[in-house]
N, C-alpha and C positions, 0 to 999 in steps of 0.2 A: 514488569519485573525490574527493569533497570531503574525506573523512577523510584521504586521502593528501596532498591539497593543504594541509590544516590542519597535518598533521605536518611537512611540508616547510617551511611558513611558520614554525612554532615553531623548527625547527632553524636556519633562516636568521636569525631574530630573535636567537637565542642567539649566533650567530657575529658579528652586527652589534654586540651588546652587548659581547662580548669585545674586538672591535676598538676600539670606542669607549672601553672601559676602558683599554686600552693607550695610546691617543692622549691620554686625559686625564692619565694618569700621566706621560707624557713632557713634556707641556706644563706640568703642575704643578711638576715638579722643575726645569724650566728657568726658570719665572717666580719660584718661591718661593725655591729654593736656588741659582739662577743656574748650574746645571750646563750643560755643553755638551750637544749633541744626543746624542752617543755615551754620555756619562756618564748622562744622563737616561734613555736607553733601558735601560742596564745596571741602574740602580736600579729602574726599573719592572719589569723581568723578575724580578729577585731578590725584589722585594716581592710580586709576584703569585704567584710560585712558592713563597713562604715558605721559601726556602732559607736566608736569613739570613747572607749573607757579611759583613755589616757595612756601615757607612756610609762613603762616600768621604771625607766630613768631617762633623763634628758638625752635627746639624740645628738650625735655629733653632726657637723655640717654634711659629711658624707652620708650619714644616716638619713638626714632630712631630704637630701637629693634623691636617695634611693626610694624613700617612702613616697615622695611626690610622683616620681616616674612610675613606681609600682601601682599606686592608686589609679593613675590615668590609664595604664595598660589594662588593669583589671576591670575597669568600667567597660572597656570594649569586650573583653573576654566574657564577663558575666552577662552583658547584654546579648551577646551571640548565643550563650548557653540558654538563657531564658527564652529567646526567640525560637530556638530549636525545640526546647521542651514544650513550649506552648503549642507549636505546630503539631507535635506528636499527640498532645492531649486532645486538642480540639479537632484534629483531622482523623482521629481514631487510629493513629499509627501504633500506639502502644497496645491497643486491643488487637490489632492485626498481628503484631509481633508475638503477642501471647498465643493467639490462635495458631500461628505458624509453628511456634515451639511445641504446643500441645499436639498438633498434627504430626510433627516430626517424631515426637516420642511415641505416638500411637503407631506410626508406620514401622518404627524400629522393632515393635513386637510382632509384626506380621511375618508369617511364613506360609509358603505355598499359596500366595495370593496372586491376583491377576492385575497387571498394569494396563491401563487403557490410555493410549497417547492420542489426544485430540478429543474434545467434547462437543463436536458438531453433531450433525444429524445421525451419522453412523455411530460415532463414539458414544453419544448419550443413549442411543438405543441399546448398544452392547452393554453399557454400564447397567441400565435398568434390568436387562435380562439376567445378567450375572448376579446382581443383588437379589433379584427375585428367587434365584436358585441357591441363595445362601453363601455366595462366594465373597471373600474379602477383596475389595477392589481399591486400587490407588489410581487416581486420574492425574494425568499431566496435561496442562493446558496453559497457553500463553495469554489468552484473552480473559482478563479478570471480569470484564463486564458480562461476558457470556455465562460464566459460572455464577455471577451474582444474580442474573435474571433467572437462571434455572433454580437457584436456591430459593428465591422469592416465590417461585411457582411450586416449590416442594419437591422438585426433581433434581436438585443439586447434589453433587457428590459429597460424601462425608469426609473422605480423605483426598485432598487435592494439593498438588504441587504446581505452582506457577513458574514455568520455566521452559527452556528449549529441550524438547524430548530427544534431540539428536546429540546432546552433550552428555559426556560420561558422568559428570557430577550430578546432573538431574536424575539420570536413571539409577545411580547409586543411592541418591536420596530417597528414591521410590522403592529401594530394596530389591533391585533387579537380581542380585546374586542369590536371594532367598525366594524369588517368585517362581511359580510353576508355569505361568504363561504371560504373554504380552500381546495386546492387540494394537496395531498401529493404524489409526484411522485418520491420519493427517490429510489435508486436501491435496498436497503435492506429492506425486509419486516419488520424486527424488528424495524428499524428506523421509518417506517411509523406507526407502532403501538405506539411508543413513542410520535410521533408528534400528533397522534389522542388523546391519553390520556392527553397530556399537553394542547392542544388546547381546548378540551372539558371542562377541568377544568377551563380554563380562560374565555370561552364563551359558556355557556350551550346551547345557541340558534344557534350556528354556524352550517352551513351545511358542512359536511366533506366528501370529495371523496378521496379514497385512491387507490393506485396501489398495486397489489399483484403479486408475481412471481409464487407462488405455491398455489394449492388449499387449503392446510391445513392452510394457513395464513388467509383465508377469515373469518373463524369463530372468530379468535383472533381479527381481525380488527373490526368486528362488535361488539364484546364485549367491545372493547376499545372506542366505541362511533362513529364509522364511519357509515355514512348513506348509502353509496353505495361503493361497491368494484369493481374495474375494473381489469381484467386480460388480458393484451395486448397479451401475447403469445397465450392464449386460443382463444381469438377473432381472432387473425391472422390465426391460424390453421383452424378455422371454415370458415373464409372468403375464404381461398384458396380452401377448399373442395367445398364450394358452388359455386365458380367460374366454377367448372367443372359440378356440378349437376344442378345449377340454375343460369346460367351466366347472363341472362337478369335481373333477380331480383337483383343480386349483382350490375350490372351496374346502375340500378335505385337507389339503396341505395347509391352508390358512388356519384350519382348526388346530392342526398340529403345531403351527407356529404361534398360536395364541392370538391370532388376528380375528378369528370368527367369534360369533356369539357363544357357541358351544365349544369351549376350549378343550383340546386334548393335550396330552403330555407324552413326550418320548423320554425314556429313561434307559440307562444301561446298568447292568448288574454283573460285575466280574466274578469269575468262579471263586477266587480267593476271598471274596466278600460274602460268599454263602455261609450260612450257619453249618456247623459240622454235620448235623443230622441230614442236611439236604445235599451234601456233596456226594458225587458218584451216582446220583439218580438220573434216570432218563427224563425227558420232557413230559412223557406220559405220567411218570410217577410224581413229578413236581406238581402237575395239575394246577398250574398257575391260574388258568382261566376260571375254573370253578371255585377256587379258594379265594380269589381276589377280584375277579372281573376283568383284570388286565389281560392283554394278549401278547404272546411272544411272536414278534414279526420277523426276527432274524437272530442269527448266531454268528458272531465273528470268531473264527478259529484262531488259534495261536499263530498259525502259518500266515494269517492275513486274509484268507479266503472268507467270504461272507455267504452264509447259507440263508436264503430268503425262505420264510415259512418252513423251518426245519422239520424233519420227520419227528413224529412223537416218540420214536424209538432212539432218537439221537441222545447221547449222553454228554453233557458238557464236561470238558476236561480242564485241568489247570492251564491258565493262560487264555481260556475262552471268555467271551463276553456275551451275555444275553441282551438282546435289544427288545424293549417292552413298549407297548402303547396302551394308554388308558387315560382316564380322567385323573385329576389330582388325588382324589380319594382312593381310586384303585391303585395308583402307583404308590401312595403312602402305605396302603395295605400290603403291597408286595414287599416294601422295604421293612415293614414291621415284622412280617412273618418269615422272610428269607434272609434278610441282611443281618450280619453279625452286629 
């Protein structure tokens, strides 16, 4: 990121020098040779371009000295400008700047999107899962090579910002004030703490999920404003142990996670998302199983309590959330029939 910024700064400096050179030429011809603004501009352009159409009138000694010095200095300025412009063209920097501008404009239109900080093993997996479920995602990553390789493999992010996720300006560029959630999957726990502190300050309503490497970091992340902490190493160890002790349970969970050959899908349906004709009905009257093939495995009440395998006579109320399990086709059938 800093290399690209330095290259852009050099290019901008060359443009400023070229503009300053033209301005100096116009002012010089007007003051020394008393040319009009149009004539002074004409003489400046012909001098800089070394076309040599001739003088509008013979120069004074002071004018000759000015033109001699002016031509020498401009040779240096123009050579510098051409070198920078050539670098941008042949190194693909102009294309990169255009892509960055296009991405920035695209992100400005995002609302209720998800920001993923870090595109390593955990971040890339989170990104793929979010995109598969139709979410708008912005990735923040410092390693351009990592993103380039993922893009070549067809798994690269569509909207990516190269920068430091702990910096305010980077999160603002990702639209953190308009985002609904942020996943901080950076390799260092301290960086995840900084991301959480910064993001929480910029958007108090943001849902933040963070990765932790060690158990002692969990409390720090929670104090920093993280809603949920995930420890991949701990989960992986428990997963391996349970493959020995409870193999069929783990295989079933793998199906739900989309890891097994026969994938299942968990979905939630909020009461306020019910079509009007289904609101106020009991689970028996909804009859989701026979209508769609999906199964209601739980009901989260507005109070926060979760009912596992709720009774058929239970009536979902405003603020409740139905938890459903089924194949993609069955879940789509539920959404088509019950969702507004």
